[in-house]
Predicted model as a PDB file, atoms N, CA, C, CB and O in Angstrom, pLDDT in the B-factor column:
MODEL        1                                                                  
ATOM      1  N   MET A   1      99.077  81.677  87.918  1.00 58.00           N  
ATOM      2  CA  MET A   1      98.035  82.424  88.575  1.00 58.00           C  
ATOM      3  C   MET A   1      96.701  81.816  88.174  1.00 58.00           C  
ATOM      4  CB  MET A   1      98.105  83.932  88.216  1.00 58.00           C  
ATOM      5  O   MET A   1      96.487  81.466  87.013  1.00 58.00           O  
ATOM      6  N   ARG A   2      95.798  81.693  89.161  1.00 63.00           N  
ATOM      7  CA  ARG A   2      94.484  81.133  88.875  1.00 63.00           C  
ATOM      8  C   ARG A   2      93.406  82.105  89.309  1.00 63.00           C  
ATOM      9  CB  ARG A   2      94.301  79.776  89.575  1.00 63.00           C  
ATOM     10  O   ARG A   2      93.580  82.825  90.292  1.00 63.00           O  
ATOM     11  N   PRO A   3      92.281  82.137  88.581  1.00 67.00           N  
ATOM     12  CA  PRO A   3      91.183  82.994  89.030  1.00 67.00           C  
ATOM     13  C   PRO A   3      90.594  82.468  90.332  1.00 67.00           C  
ATOM     14  CB  PRO A   3      90.091  83.087  87.950  1.00 67.00           C  
ATOM     15  O   PRO A   3      90.528  81.258  90.548  1.00 67.00           O  
ATOM     16  N   ALA A   4      90.178  83.359  91.174  1.00 69.00           N  
ATOM     17  CA  ALA A   4      89.589  82.977  92.453  1.00 69.00           C  
ATOM     18  C   ALA A   4      88.109  82.668  92.282  1.00 69.00           C  
ATOM     19  CB  ALA A   4      89.786  84.090  93.497  1.00 69.00           C  
ATOM     20  O   ALA A   4      87.436  83.299  91.467  1.00 69.00           O  
ATOM     21  N   PRO A   5      87.597  81.706  93.038  1.00 71.00           N  
ATOM     22  CA  PRO A   5      86.160  81.418  92.994  1.00 71.00           C  
ATOM     23  C   PRO A   5      85.392  82.517  93.728  1.00 71.00           C  
ATOM     24  CB  PRO A   5      85.854  80.027  93.621  1.00 71.00           C  
ATOM     25  O   PRO A   5      85.602  82.733  94.921  1.00 71.00           O  
ATOM     26  N   LEU A   6      84.503  83.210  93.016  1.00 74.00           N  
ATOM     27  CA  LEU A   6      83.790  84.342  93.593  1.00 74.00           C  
ATOM     28  C   LEU A   6      82.329  84.006  93.864  1.00 74.00           C  
ATOM     29  CB  LEU A   6      83.884  85.545  92.672  1.00 74.00           C  
ATOM     30  O   LEU A   6      81.719  83.193  93.170  1.00 74.00           O  
ATOM     31  N   THR A   7      81.786  84.651  94.888  1.00 79.00           N  
ATOM     32  CA  THR A   7      80.362  84.547  95.166  1.00 79.00           C  
ATOM     33  C   THR A   7      79.627  85.567  94.293  1.00 79.00           C  
ATOM     34  CB  THR A   7      80.063  84.779  96.687  1.00 79.00           C  
ATOM     35  O   THR A   7      80.264  86.355  93.595  1.00 79.00           O  
ATOM     36  N   ALA A   8      78.305  85.559  94.327  1.00 76.00           N  
ATOM     37  CA  ALA A   8      77.509  86.484  93.519  1.00 76.00           C  
ATOM     38  C   ALA A   8      77.794  87.943  93.869  1.00 76.00           C  
ATOM     39  CB  ALA A   8      76.026  86.192  93.701  1.00 76.00           C  
ATOM     40  O   ALA A   8      77.656  88.817  93.013  1.00 76.00           O  
ATOM     41  N   ASP A   9      78.190  88.220  95.112  1.00 75.00           N  
ATOM     42  CA  ASP A   9      78.495  89.599  95.505  1.00 75.00           C  
ATOM     43  C   ASP A   9      79.972  89.944  95.343  1.00 75.00           C  
ATOM     44  CB  ASP A   9      78.079  89.830  96.941  1.00 75.00           C  
ATOM     45  O   ASP A   9      80.426  90.965  95.861  1.00 75.00           O  
ATOM     46  N   GLY A  10      80.728  89.109  94.632  1.00 72.00           N  
ATOM     47  CA  GLY A  10      82.126  89.403  94.322  1.00 72.00           C  
ATOM     48  C   GLY A  10      83.124  89.042  95.393  1.00 72.00           C  
ATOM     49  O   GLY A  10      84.283  89.451  95.315  1.00 72.00           O  
ATOM     50  N   ARG A  11      82.710  88.288  96.388  1.00 78.00           N  
ATOM     51  CA  ARG A  11      83.632  87.898  97.464  1.00 78.00           C  
ATOM     52  C   ARG A  11      84.295  86.568  97.141  1.00 78.00           C  
ATOM     53  CB  ARG A  11      82.889  87.805  98.813  1.00 78.00           C  
ATOM     54  O   ARG A  11      83.711  85.698  96.495  1.00 78.00           O  
ATOM     55  N   CYS A  12      85.511  86.438  97.599  1.00 79.00           N  
ATOM     56  CA  CYS A  12      86.244  85.177  97.498  1.00 79.00           C  
ATOM     57  C   CYS A  12      86.401  84.661  98.918  1.00 79.00           C  
ATOM     58  CB  CYS A  12      87.649  85.355  96.778  1.00 79.00           C  
ATOM     59  O   CYS A  12      87.300  85.085  99.644  1.00 79.00           O  
ATOM     60  N   ARG A  13      85.543  83.763  99.303  1.00 76.00           N  
ATOM     61  CA  ARG A  13      85.501  83.317 100.701  1.00 76.00           C  
ATOM     62  C   ARG A  13      86.541  82.245 101.034  1.00 76.00           C  
ATOM     63  CB  ARG A  13      84.129  82.789 101.018  1.00 76.00           C  
ATOM     64  O   ARG A  13      86.938  82.117 102.193  1.00 76.00           O  
ATOM     65  N   ASN A  14      86.978  81.493 100.063  1.00 76.00           N  
ATOM     66  CA  ASN A  14      87.888  80.373 100.328  1.00 76.00           C  
ATOM     67  C   ASN A  14      89.058  80.374  99.348  1.00 76.00           C  
ATOM     68  CB  ASN A  14      87.133  79.035 100.245  1.00 76.00           C  
ATOM     69  O   ASN A  14      89.274  79.393  98.637  1.00 76.00           O  
ATOM     70  N   LEU A  15      89.795  81.449  99.309  1.00 75.00           N  
ATOM     71  CA  LEU A  15      90.926  81.549  98.387  1.00 75.00           C  
ATOM     72  C   LEU A  15      91.973  80.496  98.715  1.00 75.00           C  
ATOM     73  CB  LEU A  15      91.549  82.953  98.440  1.00 75.00           C  
ATOM     74  O   LEU A  15      92.482  79.813  97.826  1.00 75.00           O  
ATOM     75  N   THR A  16      92.284  80.371  99.986  1.00 75.00           N  
ATOM     76  CA  THR A  16      93.248  79.368 100.406  1.00 75.00           C  
ATOM     77  C   THR A  16      93.034  79.051 101.884  1.00 75.00           C  
ATOM     78  CB  THR A  16      94.697  79.853 100.148  1.00 75.00           C  
ATOM     79  O   THR A  16      92.523  79.873 102.645  1.00 75.00           O  
ATOM     80  N   ALA A  17      93.420  77.887 102.259  1.00 73.00           N  
ATOM     81  CA  ALA A  17      93.359  77.510 103.676  1.00 73.00           C  
ATOM     82  C   ALA A  17      94.785  77.374 104.194  1.00 73.00           C  
ATOM     83  CB  ALA A  17      92.556  76.172 103.882  1.00 73.00           C  
ATOM     84  O   ALA A  17      95.669  76.893 103.486  1.00 73.00           O  
ATOM     85  N   ASN A  18      94.999  77.795 105.414  1.00 77.00           N  
ATOM     86  CA  ASN A  18      96.312  77.644 106.048  1.00 77.00           C  
ATOM     87  C   ASN A  18      97.429  78.319 105.261  1.00 77.00           C  
ATOM     88  CB  ASN A  18      96.633  76.179 106.218  1.00 77.00           C  
ATOM     89  O   ASN A  18      98.455  77.701 104.977  1.00 77.00           O  
ATOM     90  N   ALA A  19      97.233  79.574 104.914  1.00 81.00           N  
ATOM     91  CA  ALA A  19      98.263  80.314 104.192  1.00 81.00           C  
ATOM     92  C   ALA A  19      99.505  80.450 105.058  1.00 81.00           C  
ATOM     93  CB  ALA A  19      97.746  81.704 103.767  1.00 81.00           C  
ATOM     94  O   ALA A  19      99.412  80.691 106.262  1.00 81.00           O  
ATOM     95  N   GLU A  20     100.634  80.297 104.452  1.00 86.00           N  
ATOM     96  CA  GLU A  20     101.902  80.438 105.159  1.00 86.00           C  
ATOM     97  C   GLU A  20     102.258  81.912 105.322  1.00 86.00           C  
ATOM     98  CB  GLU A  20     103.023  79.694 104.413  1.00 86.00           C  
ATOM     99  O   GLU A  20     101.747  82.770 104.603  1.00 86.00           O  
ATOM    100  N   PHE A  21     103.138  82.190 106.273  1.00 90.00           N  
ATOM    101  CA  PHE A  21     103.666  83.537 106.476  1.00 90.00           C  
ATOM    102  C   PHE A  21     104.308  84.002 105.187  1.00 90.00           C  
ATOM    103  CB  PHE A  21     104.685  83.578 107.650  1.00 90.00           C  
ATOM    104  O   PHE A  21     105.020  83.237 104.536  1.00 90.00           O  
ATOM    105  N   GLY A  22     104.063  85.256 104.806  1.00 92.00           N  
ATOM    106  CA  GLY A  22     104.713  85.799 103.618  1.00 92.00           C  
ATOM    107  C   GLY A  22     103.975  86.987 103.041  1.00 92.00           C  
ATOM    108  O   GLY A  22     102.995  87.470 103.608  1.00 92.00           O  
ATOM    109  N   ILE A  23     104.456  87.440 101.920  1.00 94.00           N  
ATOM    110  CA  ILE A  23     103.836  88.537 101.191  1.00 94.00           C  
ATOM    111  C   ILE A  23     103.001  87.926 100.073  1.00 94.00           C  
ATOM    112  CB  ILE A  23     104.910  89.538 100.628  1.00 94.00           C  
ATOM    113  O   ILE A  23     103.482  87.092  99.307  1.00 94.00           O  
ATOM    114  N   TYR A  24     101.753  88.349  99.993  1.00 90.00           N  
ATOM    115  CA  TYR A  24     100.831  87.856  98.974  1.00 90.00           C  
ATOM    116  C   TYR A  24     100.361  89.021  98.119  1.00 90.00           C  
ATOM    117  CB  TYR A  24      99.624  87.126  99.619  1.00 90.00           C  
ATOM    118  O   TYR A  24     100.429  90.179  98.531  1.00 90.00           O  
ATOM    119  N   ARG A  25      99.882  88.699  96.920  1.00 92.00           N  
ATOM    120  CA  ARG A  25      99.396  89.718  96.008  1.00 92.00           C  
ATOM    121  C   ARG A  25      98.082  89.249  95.401  1.00 92.00           C  
ATOM    122  CB  ARG A  25     100.441  90.023  94.905  1.00 92.00           C  
ATOM    123  O   ARG A  25      97.987  88.142  94.871  1.00 92.00           O  
ATOM    124  N   LEU A  26      97.078  90.103  95.486  1.00 90.00           N  
ATOM    125  CA  LEU A  26      95.803  89.873  94.814  1.00 90.00           C  
ATOM    126  C   LEU A  26      95.765  90.794  93.605  1.00 90.00           C  
ATOM    127  CB  LEU A  26      94.577  90.126  95.774  1.00 90.00           C  
ATOM    128  O   LEU A  26      96.018  91.991  93.738  1.00 90.00           O  
ATOM    129  N   THR A  27      95.454  90.263  92.436  1.00 91.00           N  
ATOM    130  CA  THR A  27      95.359  91.072  91.224  1.00 91.00           C  
ATOM    131  C   THR A  27      93.949  90.970  90.670  1.00 91.00           C  
ATOM    132  CB  THR A  27      96.401  90.622  90.165  1.00 91.00           C  
ATOM    133  O   THR A  27      93.434  89.878  90.431  1.00 91.00           O  
ATOM    134  N   PHE A  28      93.339  92.127  90.472  1.00 90.00           N  
ATOM    135  CA  PHE A  28      91.972  92.217  89.988  1.00 90.00           C  
ATOM    136  C   PHE A  28      91.969  92.693  88.535  1.00 90.00           C  
ATOM    137  CB  PHE A  28      91.138  93.168  90.878  1.00 90.00           C  
ATOM    138  O   PHE A  28      92.650  93.665  88.207  1.00 90.00           O  
ATOM    139  N   GLY A  29      91.228  92.036  87.674  1.00 90.00           N  
ATOM    140  CA  GLY A  29      91.068  92.434  86.271  1.00 90.00           C  
ATOM    141  C   GLY A  29      90.014  93.527  86.165  1.00 90.00           C  
ATOM    142  O   GLY A  29      88.931  93.303  85.624  1.00 90.00           O  
ATOM    143  N   SER A  30      90.330  94.699  86.678  1.00 91.00           N  
ATOM    144  CA  SER A  30      89.347  95.780  86.779  1.00 91.00           C  
ATOM    145  C   SER A  30      88.907  96.313  85.421  1.00 91.00           C  
ATOM    146  CB  SER A  30      89.914  96.909  87.599  1.00 91.00           C  
ATOM    147  O   SER A  30      87.734  96.644  85.248  1.00 91.00           O  
ATOM    148  N   GLY A  31      89.807  96.403  84.465  1.00 92.00           N  
ATOM    149  CA  GLY A  31      89.446  96.897  83.139  1.00 92.00           C  
ATOM    150  C   GLY A  31      88.436  95.989  82.455  1.00 92.00           C  
ATOM    151  O   GLY A  31      87.448  96.468  81.899  1.00 92.00           O  
ATOM    152  N   ALA A  32      88.674  94.692  82.492  1.00 91.00           N  
ATOM    153  CA  ALA A  32      87.750  93.729  81.884  1.00 91.00           C  
ATOM    154  C   ALA A  32      86.418  93.725  82.608  1.00 91.00           C  
ATOM    155  CB  ALA A  32      88.353  92.320  81.892  1.00 91.00           C  
ATOM    156  O   ALA A  32      85.364  93.628  81.980  1.00 91.00           O  
ATOM    157  N   TYR A  33      86.461  93.832  83.934  1.00 88.00           N  
ATOM    158  CA  TYR A  33      85.229  93.862  84.734  1.00 88.00           C  
ATOM    159  C   TYR A  33      84.362  95.051  84.337  1.00 88.00           C  
ATOM    160  CB  TYR A  33      85.559  93.926  86.241  1.00 88.00           C  
ATOM    161  O   TYR A  33      83.166  94.889  84.094  1.00 88.00           O  
ATOM    162  N   LEU A  34      84.948  96.239  84.270  1.00 92.00           N  
ATOM    163  CA  LEU A  34      84.186  97.428  83.911  1.00 92.00           C  
ATOM    164  C   LEU A  34      83.749  97.400  82.452  1.00 92.00           C  
ATOM    165  CB  LEU A  34      85.006  98.674  84.180  1.00 92.00           C  
ATOM    166  O   LEU A  34      82.656  97.866  82.131  1.00 92.00           O  
ATOM    167  N   ALA A  35      84.577  96.867  81.571  1.00 94.00           N  
ATOM    168  CA  ALA A  35      84.232  96.795  80.149  1.00 94.00           C  
ATOM    169  C   ALA A  35      82.968  95.966  79.926  1.00 94.00           C  
ATOM    170  CB  ALA A  35      85.397  96.199  79.349  1.00 94.00           C  
ATOM    171  O   ALA A  35      82.186  96.256  79.020  1.00 94.00           O  
ATOM    172  N   ARG A  36      82.769  94.939  80.747  1.00 91.00           N  
ATOM    173  CA  ARG A  36      81.556  94.120  80.613  1.00 91.00           C  
ATOM    174  C   ARG A  36      80.293  94.932  80.885  1.00 91.00           C  
ATOM    175  CB  ARG A  36      81.616  92.925  81.565  1.00 91.00           C  
ATOM    176  O   ARG A  36      79.200  94.544  80.473  1.00 91.00           O  
ATOM    177  N   SER A  37      80.445  96.056  81.578  1.00 91.00           N  
ATOM    178  CA  SER A  37      79.312  96.948  81.847  1.00 91.00           C  
ATOM    179  C   SER A  37      79.301  98.150  80.912  1.00 91.00           C  
ATOM    180  CB  SER A  37      79.350  97.424  83.294  1.00 91.00           C  
ATOM    181  O   SER A  37      78.530  99.090  81.106  1.00 91.00           O  
ATOM    182  N   GLY A  38      80.164  98.115  79.890  1.00 96.00           N  
ATOM    183  CA  GLY A  38      80.239  99.225  78.946  1.00 96.00           C  
ATOM    184  C   GLY A  38      80.947 100.443  79.487  1.00 96.00           C  
ATOM    185  O   GLY A  38      80.743 101.553  78.995  1.00 96.00           O  
ATOM    186  N   ARG A  39      81.782 100.249  80.501  1.00 95.00           N  
ATOM    187  CA  ARG A  39      82.512 101.346  81.117  1.00 95.00           C  
ATOM    188  C   ARG A  39      83.997 101.198  80.829  1.00 95.00           C  
ATOM    189  CB  ARG A  39      82.255 101.394  82.635  1.00 95.00           C  
ATOM    190  O   ARG A  39      84.487 100.089  80.615  1.00 95.00           O  
ATOM    191  N   ALA A  40      84.717 102.324  80.823  1.00 92.00           N  
ATOM    192  CA  ALA A  40      86.160 102.327  80.577  1.00 92.00           C  
ATOM    193  C   ALA A  40      86.893 102.748  81.846  1.00 92.00           C  
ATOM    194  CB  ALA A  40      86.520 103.274  79.399  1.00 92.00           C  
ATOM    195  O   ALA A  40      86.333 103.423  82.710  1.00 92.00           O  
ATOM    196  N   SER A  41      88.155 102.338  81.941  1.00 93.00           N  
ATOM    197  CA  SER A  41      88.973 102.690  83.095  1.00 93.00           C  
ATOM    198  C   SER A  41      90.418 102.870  82.678  1.00 93.00           C  
ATOM    199  CB  SER A  41      88.863 101.621  84.187  1.00 93.00           C  
ATOM    200  O   SER A  41      90.886 102.253  81.722  1.00 93.00           O  
ATOM    201  N   ILE A  42      91.118 103.724  83.408  1.00 94.00           N  
ATOM    202  CA  ILE A  42      92.550 103.866  83.161  1.00 94.00           C  
ATOM    203  C   ILE A  42      93.341 102.750  83.846  1.00 94.00           C  
ATOM    204  CB  ILE A  42      93.039 105.234  83.647  1.00 94.00           C  
ATOM    205  O   ILE A  42      94.546 102.618  83.629  1.00 94.00           O  
ATOM    206  N   TYR A  43      92.660 101.943  84.677  1.00 94.00           N  
ATOM    207  CA  TYR A  43      93.309 100.856  85.401  1.00 94.00           C  
ATOM    208  C   TYR A  43      92.910  99.514  84.802  1.00 94.00           C  
ATOM    209  CB  TYR A  43      92.947 100.905  86.896  1.00 94.00           C  
ATOM    210  O   TYR A  43      91.834  99.010  85.122  1.00 94.00           O  
ATOM    211  N   PRO A  44      93.735  98.917  83.944  1.00 95.00           N  
ATOM    212  CA  PRO A  44      93.394  97.610  83.382  1.00 95.00           C  
ATOM    213  C   PRO A  44      93.427  96.503  84.427  1.00 95.00           C  
ATOM    214  CB  PRO A  44      94.341  97.270  82.252  1.00 95.00           C  
ATOM    215  O   PRO A  44      92.715  95.505  84.310  1.00 95.00           O  
ATOM    216  N   GLU A  45      94.256  96.685  85.447  1.00 95.00           N  
ATOM    217  CA  GLU A  45      94.269  95.756  86.570  1.00 95.00           C  
ATOM    218  C   GLU A  45      94.775  96.483  87.805  1.00 95.00           C  
ATOM    219  CB  GLU A  45      95.147  94.513  86.261  1.00 95.00           C  
ATOM    220  O   GLU A  45      95.482  97.487  87.719  1.00 95.00           O  
ATOM    221  N   ILE A  46      94.390  95.942  88.958  1.00 95.00           N  
ATOM    222  CA  ILE A  46      94.785  96.519  90.241  1.00 95.00           C  
ATOM    223  C   ILE A  46      95.383  95.401  91.078  1.00 95.00           C  
ATOM    224  CB  ILE A  46      93.569  97.197  90.976  1.00 95.00           C  
ATOM    225  O   ILE A  46      94.769  94.347  91.240  1.00 95.00           O  
ATOM    226  N   SER A  47      96.577  95.624  91.611  1.00 95.00           N  
ATOM    227  CA  SER A  47      97.235  94.628  92.464  1.00 95.00           C  
ATOM    228  C   SER A  47      97.353  95.169  93.881  1.00 95.00           C  
ATOM    229  CB  SER A  47      98.636  94.255  91.907  1.00 95.00           C  
ATOM    230  O   SER A  47      97.711  96.327  94.102  1.00 95.00           O  
ATOM    231  N   ILE A  48      97.044  94.303  94.824  1.00 94.00           N  
ATOM    232  CA  ILE A  48      97.169  94.649  96.237  1.00 94.00           C  
ATOM    233  C   ILE A  48      98.138  93.654  96.857  1.00 94.00           C  
ATOM    234  CB  ILE A  48      95.771  94.632  96.972  1.00 94.00           C  
ATOM    235  O   ILE A  48      97.862  92.455  96.898  1.00 94.00           O  
ATOM    236  N   ALA A  49      99.271  94.151  97.340  1.00 95.00           N  
ATOM    237  CA  ALA A  49     100.243  93.303  98.034  1.00 95.00           C  
ATOM    238  C   ALA A  49     100.021  93.480  99.531  1.00 95.00           C  
ATOM    239  CB  ALA A  49     101.728  93.664  97.629  1.00 95.00           C  
ATOM    240  O   ALA A  49      99.791  94.594 100.003  1.00 95.00           O  
ATOM    241  N   PHE A  50     100.089  92.378 100.276  1.00 92.00           N  
ATOM    242  CA  PHE A  50      99.870  92.463 101.716  1.00 92.00           C  
ATOM    243  C   PHE A  50     100.677  91.394 102.439  1.00 92.00           C  
ATOM    244  CB  PHE A  50      98.377  92.320 102.047  1.00 92.00           C  
ATOM    245  O   PHE A  50     101.006  90.351 101.874  1.00 92.00           O  
ATOM    246  N   ASN A  51     100.984  91.674 103.690  1.00 91.00           N  
ATOM    247  CA  ASN A  51     101.689  90.727 104.550  1.00 91.00           C  
ATOM    248  C   ASN A  51     100.685  89.783 105.197  1.00 91.00           C  
ATOM    249  CB  ASN A  51     102.516  91.469 105.631  1.00 91.00           C  
ATOM    250  O   ASN A  51      99.635  90.216 105.671  1.00 91.00           O  
ATOM    251  N   CYS A  52     101.002  88.524 105.216  1.00 88.00           N  
ATOM    252  CA  CYS A  52     100.154  87.513 105.839  1.00 88.00           C  
ATOM    253  C   CYS A  52     100.958  86.842 106.946  1.00 88.00           C  
ATOM    254  CB  CYS A  52      99.647  86.463 104.790  1.00 88.00           C  
ATOM    255  O   CYS A  52     102.078  86.382 106.724  1.00 88.00           O  
ATOM    256  N   ASP A  53     100.371  86.792 108.143  1.00 84.00           N  
ATOM    257  CA  ASP A  53     101.077  86.143 109.243  1.00 84.00           C  
ATOM    258  C   ASP A  53     100.727  84.665 109.349  1.00 84.00           C  
ATOM    259  CB  ASP A  53     100.761  86.840 110.550  1.00 84.00           C  
ATOM    260  O   ASP A  53     101.216  83.967 110.238  1.00 84.00           O  
ATOM    261  N   GLY A  54      99.875  84.189 108.434  1.00 75.00           N  
ATOM    262  CA  GLY A  54      99.551  82.774 108.397  1.00 75.00           C  
ATOM    263  C   GLY A  54      98.508  82.334 109.393  1.00 75.00           C  
ATOM    264  O   GLY A  54      98.175  81.151 109.453  1.00 75.00           O  
ATOM    265  N   GLU A  55      97.976  83.268 110.189  1.00 73.00           N  
ATOM    266  CA  GLU A  55      97.047  82.868 111.235  1.00 73.00           C  
ATOM    267  C   GLU A  55      95.733  83.626 111.219  1.00 73.00           C  
ATOM    268  CB  GLU A  55      97.690  83.041 112.555  1.00 73.00           C  
ATOM    269  O   GLU A  55      94.731  83.106 111.711  1.00 73.00           O  
ATOM    270  N   ALA A  56      95.695  84.817 110.683  1.00 74.00           N  
ATOM    271  CA  ALA A  56      94.514  85.664 110.790  1.00 74.00           C  
ATOM    272  C   ALA A  56      93.579  85.528 109.589  1.00 74.00           C  
ATOM    273  CB  ALA A  56      94.932  87.103 110.946  1.00 74.00           C  
ATOM    274  O   ALA A  56      93.965  85.048 108.523  1.00 74.00           O  
ATOM    275  N   HIS A  57      92.356  85.961 109.795  1.00 78.00           N  
ATOM    276  CA  HIS A  57      91.367  86.091 108.733  1.00 78.00           C  
ATOM    277  C   HIS A  57      91.640  87.418 108.025  1.00 78.00           C  
ATOM    278  CB  HIS A  57      89.890  86.025 109.298  1.00 78.00           C  
ATOM    279  O   HIS A  57      91.885  88.424 108.690  1.00 78.00           O  
ATOM    280  N   TYR A  58      91.602  87.439 106.710  1.00 83.00           N  
ATOM    281  CA  TYR A  58      91.860  88.662 105.964  1.00 83.00           C  
ATOM    282  C   TYR A  58      90.636  89.064 105.167  1.00 83.00           C  
ATOM    283  CB  TYR A  58      93.062  88.488 105.038  1.00 83.00           C  
ATOM    284  O   TYR A  58      90.126  88.289 104.357  1.00 83.00           O  
ATOM    285  N   HIS A  59      90.170  90.277 105.401  1.00 86.00           N  
ATOM    286  CA  HIS A  59      89.076  90.872 104.650  1.00 86.00           C  
ATOM    287  C   HIS A  59      89.680  92.098 103.993  1.00 86.00           C  
ATOM    288  CB  HIS A  59      87.819  91.230 105.569  1.00 86.00           C  
ATOM    289  O   HIS A  59      89.937  93.098 104.664  1.00 86.00           O  
ATOM    290  N   LEU A  60      89.911  92.033 102.683  1.00 89.00           N  
ATOM    291  CA  LEU A  60      90.586  93.100 101.956  1.00 89.00           C  
ATOM    292  C   LEU A  60      89.669  93.641 100.858  1.00 89.00           C  
ATOM    293  CB  LEU A  60      91.919  92.595 101.354  1.00 89.00           C  
ATOM    294  O   LEU A  60      89.816  93.265  99.695  1.00 89.00           O  
ATOM    295  N   PRO A  61      88.732  94.512 101.210  1.00 90.00           N  
ATOM    296  CA  PRO A  61      87.810  95.043 100.217  1.00 90.00           C  
ATOM    297  C   PRO A  61      88.515  95.929  99.187  1.00 90.00           C  
ATOM    298  CB  PRO A  61      86.712  95.828 100.903  1.00 90.00           C  
ATOM    299  O   PRO A  61      89.473  96.635  99.503  1.00 90.00           O  
ATOM    300  N   LEU A  62      88.020  95.872  97.957  1.00 91.00           N  
ATOM    301  CA  LEU A  62      88.452  96.768  96.893  1.00 91.00           C  
ATOM    302  C   LEU A  62      87.210  97.528  96.463  1.00 91.00           C  
ATOM    303  CB  LEU A  62      89.121  95.987  95.681  1.00 91.00           C  
ATOM    304  O   LEU A  62      86.261  96.934  95.951  1.00 91.00           O  
ATOM    305  N   LEU A  63      87.212  98.835  96.667  1.00 92.00           N  
ATOM    306  CA  LEU A  63      86.105  99.691  96.258  1.00 92.00           C  
ATOM    307  C   LEU A  63      86.513 100.348  94.950  1.00 92.00           C  
ATOM    308  CB  LEU A  63      85.751 100.764  97.361  1.00 92.00           C  
ATOM    309  O   LEU A  63      87.539 101.025  94.883  1.00 92.00           O  
ATOM    310  N   LEU A  64      85.716 100.150  93.916  1.00 92.00           N  
ATOM    311  CA  LEU A  64      86.125 100.491  92.554  1.00 92.00           C  
ATOM    312  C   LEU A  64      85.115 101.401  91.879  1.00 92.00           C  
ATOM    313  CB  LEU A  64      86.314  99.229  91.729  1.00 92.00           C  
ATOM    314  O   LEU A  64      83.910 101.155  91.935  1.00 92.00           O  
ATOM    315  N   SER A  65      85.604 102.444  91.245  1.00 93.00           N  
ATOM    316  CA  SER A  65      84.806 103.239  90.315  1.00 93.00           C  
ATOM    317  C   SER A  65      85.582 103.259  89.002  1.00 93.00           C  
ATOM    318  CB  SER A  65      84.532 104.711  90.865  1.00 93.00           C  
ATOM    319  O   SER A  65      86.641 102.640  88.901  1.00 93.00           O  
ATOM    320  N   ASP A  66      85.076 103.951  88.012  1.00 92.00           N  
ATOM    321  CA  ASP A  66      85.715 103.898  86.694  1.00 92.00           C  
ATOM    322  C   ASP A  66      87.195 104.290  86.721  1.00 92.00           C  
ATOM    323  CB  ASP A  66      84.978 104.801  85.739  1.00 92.00           C  
ATOM    324  O   ASP A  66      88.017 103.640  86.074  1.00 92.00           O  
ATOM    325  N   ASN A  67      87.539 105.342  87.459  1.00 92.00           N  
ATOM    326  CA  ASN A  67      88.917 105.823  87.426  1.00 92.00           C  
ATOM    327  C   ASN A  67      89.509 106.083  88.800  1.00 92.00           C  
ATOM    328  CB  ASN A  67      88.989 107.072  86.622  1.00 92.00           C  
ATOM    329  O   ASN A  67      90.368 106.949  88.965  1.00 92.00           O  
ATOM    330  N   SER A  68      89.045 105.328  89.782  1.00 95.00           N  
ATOM    331  CA  SER A  68      89.656 105.393  91.113  1.00 95.00           C  
ATOM    332  C   SER A  68      89.340 104.111  91.861  1.00 95.00           C  
ATOM    333  CB  SER A  68      89.151 106.636  91.909  1.00 95.00           C  
ATOM    334  O   SER A  68      88.419 103.373  91.511  1.00 95.00           O  
ATOM    335  N   TYR A  69      90.122 103.866  92.896  1.00 96.00           N  
ATOM    336  CA  TYR A  69      89.866 102.724  93.757  1.00 96.00           C  
ATOM    337  C   TYR A  69      90.486 102.965  95.128  1.00 96.00           C  
ATOM    338  CB  TYR A  69      90.419 101.430  93.130  1.00 96.00           C  
ATOM    339  O   TYR A  69      91.379 103.797  95.288  1.00 96.00           O  
ATOM    340  N   THR A  70      89.997 102.226  96.100  1.00 96.00           N  
ATOM    341  CA  THR A  70      90.579 102.267  97.432  1.00 96.00           C  
ATOM    342  C   THR A  70      90.463 100.866  98.020  1.00 96.00           C  
ATOM    343  CB  THR A  70      89.870 103.336  98.344  1.00 96.00           C  
ATOM    344  O   THR A  70      89.604 100.083  97.614  1.00 96.00           O  
ATOM    345  N   THR A  71      91.310 100.563  98.955  1.00 95.00           N  
ATOM    346  CA  THR A  71      91.281  99.293  99.638  1.00 95.00           C  
ATOM    347  C   THR A  71      91.682  99.508 101.087  1.00 95.00           C  
ATOM    348  CB  THR A  71      92.206  98.271  98.949  1.00 95.00           C  
ATOM    349  O   THR A  71      92.309 100.513 101.422  1.00 95.00           O  
ATOM    350  N   TYR A  72      91.324  98.576 101.934  1.00 93.00           N  
ATOM    351  CA  TYR A  72      91.636  98.699 103.359  1.00 93.00           C  
ATOM    352  C   TYR A  72      91.561  97.324 103.996  1.00 93.00           C  
ATOM    353  CB  TYR A  72      90.666  99.690 104.068  1.00 93.00           C  
ATOM    354  O   TYR A  72      91.076  96.377 103.377  1.00 93.00           O  
ATOM    355  N   ARG A  73      92.025  97.211 105.199  1.00 90.00           N  
ATOM    356  CA  ARG A  73      91.924  95.974 105.968  1.00 90.00           C  
ATOM    357  C   ARG A  73      90.621  96.007 106.730  1.00 90.00           C  
ATOM    358  CB  ARG A  73      93.135  95.791 106.934  1.00 90.00           C  
ATOM    359  O   ARG A  73      90.475  96.776 107.680  1.00 90.00           O  
ATOM    360  N   GLY A  74      89.672  95.183 106.326  1.00 84.00           N  
ATOM    361  CA  GLY A  74      88.372  95.129 106.976  1.00 84.00           C  
ATOM    362  C   GLY A  74      88.399  94.177 108.170  1.00 84.00           C  
ATOM    363  O   GLY A  74      89.441  93.642 108.548  1.00 84.00           O  
ATOM    364  N   SER A  75      87.227  93.990 108.742  1.00 79.00           N  
ATOM    365  CA  SER A  75      87.129  93.126 109.917  1.00 79.00           C  
ATOM    366  C   SER A  75      86.675  91.731 109.542  1.00 79.00           C  
ATOM    367  CB  SER A  75      86.176  93.721 110.937  1.00 79.00           C  
ATOM    368  O   SER A  75      86.539  90.871 110.412  1.00 79.00           O  
TER     369      SER A  75                                                      
ENDMDL                                                                          
END                                                                             
């Protein structure tokens, strides 16, 4: 597993090119991220598994607070 290159606003614009059909998983180090701000969380990491058809653009936002999160398929 490798860390993704992030922009200043936390986006990963070029994770991979030409992804093949399959199931992928994004794992976020949410506990370490919040700890850097002096905050604690019950979620040390958050994983999002999703189906990829190999052809579409994927915008998968993760909205995070100290002890909750949500994600969705964006545009």
